[in-house]
Backbone as CSV, one residue per row, in Angstrom:
resi,resn,N_x,N_y,N_z,CA_x,CA_y,CA_z,C_x,C_y,C_z
1,UNK,-4.242,-5.776,8.591,-3.188,-5.458,7.642,-3.242,-3.980,7.339
2,UNK,-2.136,-3.431,7.023,-2.040,-1.999,6.797,-1.961,-1.646,5.313
3,UNK,-2.355,-2.567,4.440,-2.302,-2.247,3.020,-3.416,-1.262,2.675
4,UNK,-3.093,-0.322,1.812,-4.049,0.681,1.361,-3.979,0.762,-0.163
5,UNK,-4.891,1.506,-0.761,-4.839,1.703,-2.203,-3.510,2.351,-2.574
6,UNK,-2.981,1.970,-3.715,-1.667,2.460,-4.123,-1.686,3.952,-4.405
7,UNK,-0.562,4.596,-4.121,-0.416,6.030,-4.363,1.054,6.360,-4.548
8,UNK,1.307,7.546,-5.089,2.673,8.028,-5.285,2.671,9.543,-5.232
9,UNK,3.846,10.120,-5.131,3.988,11.569,-5.104,4.179,12.085,-6.525
10,UNK,3.506,13.187,-6.841,3.643,13.783,-8.173,4.769,14.808,-8.230
11,UNK,5.449,15.021,-7.116,6.579,15.964,-7.109,7.719,15.443,-7.980
12,UNK,8.323,16.344,-8.734,9.464,15.970,-9.573,10.644,15.507,-8.737
13,UNK,10.787,16.071,-7.553,11.926,15.736,-6.704,11.723,14.457,-5.892
14,UNK,10.536,13.890,-5.947,10.235,12.701,-5.139,10.867,11.454,-5.744
15,UNK,11.131,10.479,-4.878,11.610,9.185,-5.331,10.521,8.560,-6.196
16,UNK,10.900,7.980,-7.310,9.919,7.448,-8.260,9.490,6.031,-7.883
17,UNK,8.732,5.939,-6.790,8.178,4.673,-6.317,6.712,4.892,-5.962
18,UNK,5.979,3.804,-5.793,4.617,3.917,-5.277,4.552,3.237,-3.912
19,UNK,3.496,3.514,-3.176,3.321,3.004,-1.817,1.979,2.294,-1.716
20,UNK,1.874,1.338,-0.773,0.600,0.667,-0.521,0.458,0.210,0.930
21,UNK,1.255,0.762,1.816,1.184,0.383,3.225,1.120,1.656,4.062
22,UNK,0.085,1.763,4.906,-0.088,3.002,5.672,0.898,3.147,6.832
23,UNK,1.730,2.136,7.062,2.761,2.243,8.091,4.086,2.756,7.529
24,UNK,4.167,2.920,6.212,5.399,3.364,5.557,5.693,4.817,5.916
25,UNK,6.848,5.049,6.495,7.221,6.393,6.927,7.397,7.327,5.737
26,UNK,8.040,6.845,4.674,8.199,7.687,3.482,6.850,8.043,2.879
27,UNK,5.958,7.090,2.820,4.625,7.337,2.275,3.825,8.321,3.114
28,UNK,4.015,8.262,4.427,3.291,9.175,5.325,3.708,10.636,5.135
29,UNK,4.913,10.854,4.635,5.392,12.228,4.488,4.853,12.921,3.240
30,UNK,4.173,12.184,2.374,3.633,12.774,1.148,2.366,13.557,1.493
31,UNK,2.373,14.836,1.213,1.218,15.673,1.493,0.073,15.296,0.566
32,UNK,-1.155,15.437,1.043,-2.326,15.004,0.275,-2.446,15.727,-1.065
33,UNK,-2.005,16.961,-1.138,-2.160,17.720,-2.382,-1.143,17.325,-3.460
34,UNK,-0.164,16.503,-3.127,0.775,15.999,-4.139,0.697,14.473,-4.268
35,UNK,-0.368,13.884,-3.711,-0.579,12.439,-3.804,-1.458,12.141,-5.004
36,UNK,-1.103,11.098,-5.722,-1.920,10.642,-6.836,-2.143,9.144,-6.672
37,UNK,-3.327,8.669,-7.015,-3.621,7.244,-6.865,-3.039,6.445,-8.016
38,UNK,-2.753,5.193,-7.743,-2.203,4.302,-8.748,-0.718,4.087,-8.567
39,UNK,-0.100,3.471,-9.567,1.323,3.151,-9.490,2.163,3.915,-10.501
40,UNK,1.535,4.375,-11.578,2.243,5.007,-12.691,3.426,4.148,-13.139
41,UNK,3.256,2.831,-13.057,4.296,1.853,-13.429,5.593,2.032,-12.644
42,UNK,5.488,2.590,-11.464,6.656,2.741,-10.589,6.781,1.505,-9.716
43,UNK,7.991,1.148,-9.322,8.156,-0.005,-8.428,7.626,0.320,-7.024
44,UNK,7.294,-0.727,-6.294,6.847,-0.559,-4.918,8.025,-0.138,-4.057
45,UNK,7.801,0.789,-3.165,8.857,1.275,-2.273,9.373,0.120,-1.400
46,UNK,10.662,0.136,-1.108,11.285,-0.951,-0.342,10.689,-1.097,1.053
47,UNK,10.377,0.023,1.683,9.808,-0.052,3.028,8.430,-0.705,2.996
48,UNK,7.608,-0.360,2.002,6.294,-0.999,1.859,6.464,-2.495,1.635
49,UNK,7.424,-2.884,0.817,7.678,-4.306,0.570,7.991,-5.034,1.873
50,UNK,8.874,-4.460,2.661,9.263,-5.093,3.925,8.091,-5.162,4.889
51,UNK,7.315,-4.086,4.969,6.153,-4.074,5.863,5.121,-5.110,5.426
52,UNK,4.894,-5.209,4.132,3.920,-6.173,3.616,4.360,-7.609,3.896
53,UNK,5.642,-7.895,3.767,6.142,-9.251,4.025,6.131,-9.593,5.505
54,UNK,6.240,-8.600,6.359,6.302,-8.838,7.803,4.935,-9.170,8.392
55,UNK,3.864,-8.807,7.694,2.520,-9.046,8.209,1.956,-10.322,7.597
56,UNK,1.257,-11.123,8.389,0.706,-12.381,7.874,-0.231,-12.143,6.688
57,UNK,-0.046,-12.919,5.637,-0.826,-12.731,4.406,-2.314,-12.978,4.613
58,UNK,-2.687,-13.923,5.471,-4.103,-14.212,5.618,-4.863,-13.053,6.249
59,UNK,-4.188,-12.216,7.005,-4.866,-11.085,7.616,-5.280,-10.050,6.586
60,UNK,-4.596,-9.997,5.460,-4.960,-9.046,4.415,-6.403,-9.288,3.976
61,UNK,-6.761,-10.542,3.770,-8.109,-10.860,3.309,-9.145,-10.688,4.405
62,UNK,-8.810,-11.039,5.630,-9.759,-10.935,6.722,-10.006,-9.478,7.095
63,UNK,-8.956,-8.680,7.159,-9.077,-7.315,7.643,-9.552,-6.336,6.591
64,UNK,-9.474,-6.685,5.326,-9.851,-5.762,4.272,-11.359,-5.530,4.282
65,UNK,-11.796,-4.290,4.434,-13.231,-4.025,4.471,-13.891,-4.322,3.128
66,UNK,-13.131,-4.320,2.049,-13.702,-4.581,0.733,-13.859,-6.068,0.474
67,UNK,-13.087,-6.889,1.146,-13.129,-8.320,0.873,-13.905,-9.071,1.937
68,UNK,-13.604,-8.772,3.172,-14.306,-9.405,4.271,-13.946,-10.869,4.470
69,UNK,-14.517,-11.447,5.496,-14.231,-12.830,5.866,-14.749,-13.815,4.825
70,UNK,-15.898,-13.546,4.242,-16.468,-14.437,3.235,-15.508,-14.616,2.056
71,UNK,-14.928,-13.525,1.569,-13.986,-13.600,0.447,-12.744,-14.394,0.849
72,UNK,-12.342,-14.298,2.105,-11.178,-15.043,2.558,-11.425,-16.543,2.439
73,UNK,-12.631,-16.988,2.847,-12.956,-18.402,2.744,-13.077,-18.850,1.294
74,UNK,-13.584,-18.006,0.429,-13.703,-18.341,-0.984,-12.323,-18.538,-1.618
75,UNK,-11.359,-17.753,-1.172,-10.012,-17.828,-1.740,-9.295,-19.105,-1.339
76,UNK,-9.719,-19.748,-0.288,-9.049,-20.965,0.209,-9.416,-22.181,-0.583
């Protein structure tokens, strides 16, 4: 799964959304020096939503290095 920790752009001119998918083209264009972690109560970007729905949900738990396979079985 391509989910990552949430982030958003601190630029005033940026769209007021947050991102959580590393395949998101809009999210990829945010330079590291204007990226901030978290959501700041902004809605999730539409492209991230679509990417997240297109990928199988069970892979999120298996592929996540923080959760691992053991956590996936516990969640079932």
